[in-house]
C-alpha positions, 0 to 999 in steps of 0.5 A, spaced: 137 968 268 143 969 273 150 965 274 152 964 282 159 962 284 159 955 289 164 958 295 169 954 298 163 952 303 160 949 298 154 956 299 151 960 293 149 968 293 142 968 290 143 975 286 138 981 289 134 980 283 132 975 284 131 976 292 126 981 291 123 979 286 120 973 291 120 978 297 126 973 301 130 974 308 135 973 311 135 967 315 127 965 312 128 956 310 128 953 304 125 946 301 132 944 297 130 939 291 135 934 287 131 934 281 134 930 275 141 934 274 139 941 277 137 942 284 131 948 285 130 951 292 124 952 293 121 958 300 118 955 306 112 959 307 108 959 315 101 957 314 099 963 316 102 967 311 098 962 306 091 964 310 086 965 304 091 964 298 085 958 295 079 964 296 078 964 288 079 957 287 072 954 283 069 948 287 064 947 284 064 941 279 059 936 276 058 929 277 057 923 273 051 920 272 052 914 275 055 917 281 051 919 287 
């Protein structure tokens, strides 16, 4: 875990190790969520980049006997 400091303009710098591991790019949009007593940054991904991410999902299931 890395520590960051809030600047006088309320900016933070995401540590290089985290930027590289999450493949973040300058100017990339992030969703900011307040969750309890913490703040979470979630990278916004384009719909195009999400294409096929559910390709390996198992869609088979069995219905209960009383269901059609």
